[in-house]
C-alpha positions in Angstrom: -14.1 27.4 12.2 -13.9 28.5 8.6 -11.7 26.8 6.1 -9.8 29.4 4.0 -10.2 27.8 0.6 -12.7 27.5 -2.1 -13.9 24.2 -3.4 -14.8 23.6 -7.0 -18.5 23.9 -7.6 -20.6 22.2 -10.2 -20.2 23.8 -13.6 -22.8 26.0 -15.0 -25.4 24.0 -17.0 -24.1 20.7 -15.7 -27.3 18.7 -14.8 -29.3 15.7 -15.5 -31.1 15.2 -18.8 -34.8 15.2 -18.8 -34.9 11.5 -19.8 -32.6 10.6 -16.9 -34.8 12.6 -14.5 -37.9 10.9 -15.7 -36.6 7.4 -15.3 -35.1 8.4 -12.0 -38.4 9.5 -10.6 -40.3 6.4 -11.8 -37.9 3.8 -10.4 -36.9 5.8 -7.4 -33.6 7.3 -8.3 -31.9 5.1 -10.8 -28.8 7.3 -10.7 -28.7 8.0 -7.0 -26.1 6.6 -4.7 -28.6 4.4 -2.9 -29.0 0.7 -3.8 -31.6 -1.9 -4.4 -31.6 -5.5 -3.1 -33.1 -8.6 -4.6 -33.5 -12.1 -3.4 -34.8 -13.8 -6.6 -33.2 -13.9 -10.0 -35.7 -11.7 -11.7 -33.4 -9.0 -12.9 -34.5 -9.3 -16.5 -38.1 -8.9 -15.7 -37.3 -6.0 -13.5 -35.3 -4.2 -16.2 -38.0 -5.0 -18.8 -40.8 -3.6 -16.6 -38.8 -0.5 -15.7 -38.1 0.2 -19.3 -41.7 -0.4 -20.2 -42.9 2.0 -17.5 -40.4 4.7 -18.7 -41.6 4.3 -22.3 -45.2 4.9 -21.2 -44.2 8.2 -19.7 -41.8 9.3 -22.4 -43.9 8.2 -25.4 -46.1 11.3 -25.4 -43.1 13.6 -25.4 -41.6 11.9 -28.4 -44.7 12.9 -30.4 -45.3 16.2 -28.6 -41.8 17.6 -27.8 -43.1 20.8 -26.3 -44.6 18.9 -23.4 -42.9 19.6 -20.0 -42.2 16.5 -18.0 -39.2 17.0 -15.9 -39.8 16.4 -12.2 -36.5 18.0 -11.1 -35.4 21.2 -12.6 -31.8 22.2 -11.8 -30.8 25.8 -11.7 -28.4 26.0 -14.6 -26.7 29.1 -13.3 -26.3 28.2 -9.7 -24.7 25.6 -7.6 -27.9 24.7 -5.8 -30.5 22.4 -7.2 -34.1 22.9 -6.6 -35.5 20.1 -4.6 -38.5 18.5 -6.2 -41.9 19.4 -4.9 -43.7 16.8 -2.9 -46.3 16.4 -5.6 -43.7 15.2 -8.0 -42.6 12.3 -5.8 -44.6 9.1 -5.7 -46.1 7.9 -2.5 -43.7 5.7 -0.5 -40.6 6.9 -2.5 -37.3 8.3 -1.5 -35.7 11.0 -3.7 -32.2 12.2 -3.0 -30.5 15.2 -4.6 -26.8 14.9 -4.2 -25.8 17.4 -6.9 -24.7 20.2 -4.6 -21.1 20.1 -3.4 -22.2 21.5 0.0 -25.0 19.2 1.1 -27.3 16.3 0.3 -31.0 16.5 0.6 -33.4 13.6 0.6 -37.2 13.6 0.6 -39.4 10.8 1.8 -43.1 10.9 1.0 -45.9 8.8 2.3 -46.0 6.8 5.6 -42.8 8.1 7.2 -41.7 6.6 10.5 -38.7 7.1 12.7 -36.7 4.4 14.4 -34.0 6.3 16.4 -32.5 3.2 18.0 -31.1 2.2 14.6 -30.7 5.8 13.3 -33.2 4.9 10.6 -36.2 6.6 8.9 -38.6 4.3 7.1 -41.2 5.1 4.5 -43.8 2.5 3.7 -45.4 2.2 0.2 -49.0 1.2 -0.3 -49.9 -1.3 -3.0 -52.0 1.1 -5.0 -52.8 -0.5 -8.4 -55.1 2.2 -9.5 -52.9 3.1 -12.5 -50.6 1.1 -14.8 -47.3 2.5 -13.6 -48.1 1.7 -9.9 -49.4 -1.7 -11.0 -46.0 -2.5 -12.7 -44.2 -1.2 -9.6 -46.3 -3.4 -7.3 -45.4 -6.5 -9.3 -41.7 -5.8 -8.8 -42.3 -5.0 -5.1 -44.1 -8.3 -4.6 -41.2 -10.2 -6.2 -38.6 -8.3 -4.0 -40.6 -8.5 -0.8 -41.1 -12.2 -0.7 -38.1 -12.6 1.6 -38.6 -9.3 3.4 -36.0 -7.3 1.3 -35.8 -3.5 1.3 -37.1 -1.7 -1.8 -34.8 1.2 -1.6 -32.0 2.3 0.8 -30.2 5.6 1.1 -27.6 6.9 3.6 -27.2 10.5 4.5 -25.5 12.8 6.9 -27.8 15.8 7.3 -25.2 18.6 7.6 -24.1 21.2 5.1 -20.3 20.7 4.8 -20.2 17.4 3.0 -16.9 18.2 1.3 -15.1 18.1 4.7 -14.7 14.4 5.8 -13.3 15.3 9.3 -16.3 17.5 9.9 -18.8 15.0 8.6 -17.3 12.4 10.9 -19.0 14.1 13.8 -22.4 13.9 12.2 -24.7 10.9 12.7 -25.4 9.0 9.5 -29.1 8.1 8.9 -30.5 5.1 7.0 -33.4 6.0 4.8 -35.4 2.8 3.9 -38.4 2.3 1.7 -40.6 -0.7 2.3 -44.1 -1.8 1.5 -46.9 -1.3 4.0 -47.2 -5.0 4.7 -44.1 -5.1 6.8 -44.1 -2.4 9.5 -44.4 -4.8 12.5 -44.9 -3.8 16.1 -41.6 -1.9 16.4 -42.8 0.5 13.7 -46.3 1.2 15.1 -46.8 5.0 15.4 -46.5 6.3 18.9 -46.9 9.9 17.8 -48.9 10.8 14.6 -48.0 14.2 13.1 -50.2 15.9 10.5 -47.4 18.1 9.1 -44.1 17.2 7.4 -40.7 17.0 9.2 -37.3 18.3 8.5 -34.3 16.4 9.9 -30.9 18.1 10.4 -27.9 17.9 12.5 -26.4 20.4 15.0 -23.0 18.6 15.1 -20.1 19.8 12.9 -18.8 23.2 13.8 -21.7 24.0 16.1 -20.3 26.3 18.9 -18.9 28.8 16.4 -21.4 31.5 15.7 -20.4 31.8 12.0 -21.1 28.2 11.4 -24.2 28.1 13.5 -25.7 30.7 11.2 -24.1 29.8 7.9 -24.3 26.0 8.2 -27.5 25.7 10.3 -29.9 28.6 10.8 -29.8 30.1 7.4 -30.1 26.7 5.6 -32.9 25.8 7.9 -34.7 29.0 6.9 -34.1 28.3 3.2 -35.4 24.8 3.5 -38.4 25.4 5.7 -39.8 28.9 5.1 -42.1 27.8 2.3 -43.9 25.6 4.8 -45.1 28.7 6.7 -44.4 27.2 10.2 -46.4 24.0 9.5 -43.4 21.7 10.0 -41.7 19.7 12.8 -38.0 20.0 13.3 -36.2 16.8 14.2 -32.6 17.4 15.4 -29.9 14.8 15.0 -26.9 15.2 17.3 -29.1 17.4 19.6 -27.6 20.0 21.9 -30.0 21.5 24.5 -27.9 24.7 24.7 -28.3 25.2 20.9 -32.0 25.0 21.3 -31.9 27.5 24.1 -29.8 29.9 22.1 -31.8 29.7 18.9 -35.2 29.0 20.2 -36.5 32.5 19.3 -35.6 32.0 15.7 -37.0 28.5 15.5 -40.3 29.7 16.9 -40.5 31.9 13.8 -40.1 28.9 11.5 -42.2 26.3 13.2 -45.3 26.2 15.4 -44.4 22.8 16.8 -42.0 21.6 19.5 -38.5 20.4 18.4 -37.8 16.7 18.6 -34.4 15.2 19.6 -34.0 12.3 17.3 -31.7 10.2 19.5 -33.3 11.0 22.9 -36.9 10.5 21.8 -37.2 6.7 21.3 -40.9 6.9 20.3 -41.9 6.2 16.7 -42.9 9.5 15.1 -45.0 9.3 12.0 -45.1 12.0 9.3 -46.8 12.4 5.9 -43.5 13.6 4.5 -39.9 14.3 5.6 -36.9 16.2 4.3 -33.6 15.0 5.5 -30.8 17.5 5.2 -30.8 21.3 4.5 -30.4 23.3 1.3 -27.7 26.0 1.4 -27.0 28.8 -1.1 -23.8 30.8 -0.4 -21.9 32.3 2.6 -24.4 33.9 4.9 -26.9 34.7 2.2 -30.2 33.8 0.6 -30.4 33.5 -3.2 -33.9 34.8 -4.0 -33.8 33.1 -7.5 -33.9 29.8 -5.7 -36.6 30.6 -3.2 -40.3 30.3 -3.4 -41.8 33.8 -3.6 -38.3 35.2 -4.3 -37.6 35.4 -0.6 -34.2 37.1 0.0 -31.7 38.0 2.7 -34.0 40.9 3.6 -36.8 38.5 4.5 -34.4 36.5 6.7 -33.4 39.8 8.3 -37.1 40.5 9.0 -37.4 37.1 10.5 -34.6 37.9 12.9 -36.4 41.1 13.8 -39.6 39.3 14.6 -37.6 36.7 16.7 -35.8 39.2 18.9 -38.1 42.2 19.0 -40.2 40.9 21.9 -37.1 40.2 24.1 -35.5 43.5 23.1 -38.7 45.3 24.2 -38.5 43.4 27.5 -34.8 44.4 28.0 -35.7 48.0 27.4 -38.4 47.9 30.0 -36.0 46.2 32.4 -33.4 49.0 31.9 -36.0 51.7 32.4 -37.3 50.0 35.6 -33.7 49.9 37.0 -33.3 53.6 36.3 -36.5 54.4 38.2 -35.4 52.3 41.2 -32.0 54.0 41.3 -33.5 57.5 41.5 -35.4 58.6 44.6 -36.3 62.3 44.6 -39.0 64.9 45.1 -41.6 65.6 42.4 -39.9 68.9 41.4 -36.6 67.1 41.1 -38.2 64.4 38.9 -39.7 67.1 36.6 -36.3 68.7 36.3 -34.7 65.3 35.5 -37.3 64.5 32.9 -36.7 67.8 31.1 -32.9 67.2 31.1 -33.4 63.6 29.9 -35.6 64.6 27.0 -33.1 67.2 26.0 -30.3 64.6 26.2 -32.4 62.1 24.2 -33.1 64.7 21.5 -29.4 65.4 21.3 -28.5 61.8 21.1 -30.9 61.2 18.3 -28.8 63.6 16.2 -25.5 61.7 17.0 -24.3 58.7 15.1 -24.0 55.5 17.2 -20.7 53.5 16.8 -20.4 50.0 18.2 -16.9 48.4 18.4 -17.1 44.6 18.6 -14.2 44.0 20.9 -11.9 40.9 20.9 -9.6 39.4 23.5 -6.4 37.6 22.6 -5.8 36.9 18.9 -6.7 39.6 16.5 -7.5 42.1 19.3 -7.1 45.8 18.7 -4.4 46.6 21.3 -5.0 50.4 21.1 -8.8 50.1 21.3 -9.0 52.7 24.0 -7.4 55.3 21.7 -9.8 54.3 18.9 -12.7 55.1 21.3 -11.4 58.5 22.2 -10.8 59.4 18.5 -14.3 58.3 17.6 -15.9 60.4 20.4 -13.9 63.4 19.2 -15.3 62.9 15.7 -18.8 63.0 17.2 -19.8 59.4 17.7 -21.7 58.0 20.6 -19.5 55.0 21.2 -20.3 51.6 22.8 -17.8 48.8 23.1 -19.5 45.4 22.8 -17.6 42.4 24.3 -19.7 39.3 23.4 -18.9 35.9 24.8 -20.5 32.5 24.6 -22.9 33.3 27.3 -24.1 36.7 25.9 -27.8 36.6 25.0 -28.3 37.0 21.3 -31.2 39.4 21.8 -28.9 41.7 23.7 -26.4 41.7 20.8 -29.3 42.2 18.4 -30.5 45.2 20.4 -27.1 46.9 20.4 -26.3 46.3 16.7 -29.8 47.0 15.4 -29.7 50.4 17.0 -26.2 51.3 15.7 -25.2 53.4 12.7 -21.6 52.1 12.4 -20.0 48.9 13.5 -16.3 48.2 13.7 -14.9 44.7 14.1 -11.8 42.6 13.3 -12.2 39.7 11.0 -13.5 36.6 12.9 -16.7 34.7 13.7 -18.2 37.6 15.7 -18.5 39.5 12.4 -21.4 37.2 11.7 -23.5 39.6 13.9 -23.6 42.0 10.9 -26.8 40.2 10.2 -28.3 42.1 13.1 -27.6 45.5 11.6 -30.1 47.5 9.7 -29.7 47.9 5.9 -28.1 51.2 5.2 -25.8 51.1 8.2 -22.0 51.1 7.9 -19.8 48.0 8.6 -16.0 48.4 8.9 -14.1 45.2 8.9 -10.5 45.4 10.1 -8.7 42.8 7.9 -5.5 41.4 9.5 -2.7 40.0 7.4 -3.4 36.7 5.7 -7.2 37.0 5.9 -8.1 39.1 2.9 -9.9 36.4 0.9 -11.9 35.0 3.8 -12.8 38.5 5.0 -14.3 39.4 1.6 -16.0 36.0 0.9 -17.5 35.3 4.3 -18.4 38.9 5.4 -17.7 41.5 2.8 -19.9 40.1 0.0 -22.8 39.0 2.3 -22.8 42.4 4.0 -23.2 44.2 0.7 -26.1 41.8 -0.2 -27.8 42.8 3.1 -27.6 46.5 2.0 -24.9 47.6 4.3 -22.3 50.2 3.4 -19.2 48.0 3.7 -15.7 49.2 4.3 -12.8 46.7 4.3 -9.8 48.1 6.1 -6.7 46.0 5.2 -4.0 46.7 7.8 -0.4 47.4 6.9 2.3 45.0 8.0 3.4 47.6 10.5 -0.1 47.4 12.1 0.3 43.7 12.8 2.1 42.2 15.7 3.7 39.8 13.2 5.9 42.8 12.1 7.8 42.3 15.3 8.2 38.5 14.8 9.3 38.2 11.2 11.8 40.1 9.0 10.4 42.5 6.5 11.2 40.2 3.6 9.7 37.1 5.2 6.8 35.6 3.1 4.6 35.9 6.2 4.7 39.6 5.8 5.6 40.1 2.2 3.4 37.5 0.6 0.8 36.1 3.0 -1.0 34.3 0.1 2.0 32.0 -0.4 1.8 31.0 3.2 -2.0 30.4 3.4 -1.7 28.2 0.3 0.3 25.8 2.4 -2.9 24.9 4.2 -5.4 25.6 6.9 -3.0 24.9 9.8 -0.5 27.5 8.6 -3.3 30.1 8.3 -4.7 29.3 11.7 -1.4 29.2 13.6 0.2 32.3 12.0 -2.6 34.7 11.0 -5.7 33.8 13.0 -4.1 32.9 16.4 -0.7 34.5 16.1 -1.3 38.2 15.6 -2.9 41.2 17.1 -3.6 44.6 15.6 -2.5 48.1 16.5 -4.3 50.6 14.3 -2.5 53.5 12.7 -5.1 55.9 14.0 -4.3 58.7 11.4 -4.8 56.2 8.6 -7.9 54.6 10.1 -9.4 58.0 10.8 -10.1 58.6 7.1 -12.3 55.6 7.0 -14.0 56.6 10.3 -14.8 60.0 8.9 -16.2 58.5 5.8 -18.4 56.3 7.9 -19.4 59.2 10.1 -20.5 61.3 7.1 -22.7 58.4 5.9 -24.1 57.7 9.3 -24.8 61.3 10.3 -26.7 61.9 7.1 -28.8 58.8 7.7 -29.4 59.8 11.4 -30.4 63.3 10.5 -32.9 62.1 8.0 -34.3 59.7 10.5 -34.6 62.5 13.1 -36.3 64.8 10.7 -38.9 62.2 9.9 -39.9 61.8 13.6 
């Protein structure tokens, strides 16, 4: 479920200095939260060699200040840091970016091997002494490895809500360990050798809520993996088979390889590179300025179309087949029926299609049947969609993708606006106490997708809370003062404690506005046929 509060983001321009970044890349994250271990008192030699290696890198830039040397460039005007490219990370190294308040992302490059029994991922470093920097590193490694010590150790929970301790408690923590190639042992021999990189992520947390499944999982997975052009293996921590069944169509658009369950598959999988954790931009959106090739939310929308189009086509054929089986008549009658059907279809093409995403229980529209009648009188072809946890996503996609206007009350089901075509109209009914969340989680993202968004804020008399509290009670008069008390108040009173009875005369104004927009769009589409 969504927390109705905003957390402080990293300030604009607040990032590492280039000198810090350079040293960080050479000695494997000197400012990261990981740690190093030593068994012999050679700290002074280690510091001396580290400073010496940094000086060899920095020296040219002291004399030639225009030279670019930063391995990690942070976006100064965004909360998300660019992850370093694999070419900028030395072989056998671990690099972790913990600058985002939403998620941590670590990259391991080289001989990457899984060890699910200990929830660990190892990367082994070869003793390449072909250049001076690697030679210095190898000296330090030899000193540290004499008693089998680790060279670098990081811990990470690969989920995108790191600011919520209670949520992150449900996520398995992974140990990322760098060692030299002289210590793999039999337990780390490769059982499966992969030629493409891996991305590790968790499906724990709020998985089970469609908003969080897309916002915290599917969209970050797209952001993190799309540049690999399907040449990637997804390794899922906290694996749920139902999740894979539900989102398999989307995953097939992002990877050509079978998904691996990290905990269930005890074999040692070896990769040339691994990313642990997912990058995330903002609520249900893709920031093109932080994407390779300036990919945007429209590209993600196209990916959804590619994922669901084959199944939608199959569903259409199934429906047509059922219609044929239900009709048994003479050839003359069939010709007459075909003529009538074609005339009906031509008429329907000129009508605007309205879909109402129906709710049961909390935040349900109690006079929904009257809303349907009013919309039909206006001229809409109306369909009421009642999705549940077992509803096939391709079916929902089919209905919403073919709609002109969608009406829904604020809640997780509004996430399905991602299935609507740009240019369509989305009307979100906003109950008391949900204004901020309605705008941040659905209003802004809907506009970014190119939808004509209408936010309908209900009056106190349209809420069932009107019958529970006095007119001067803060619950009705000042909902913000109540929601500031915390999530539990918001959840109990405004999310689970109210239903909506629309003032149809008032709501009709918005519906007419949506109809005018939709009918113009539908007419233009019909004329182009």
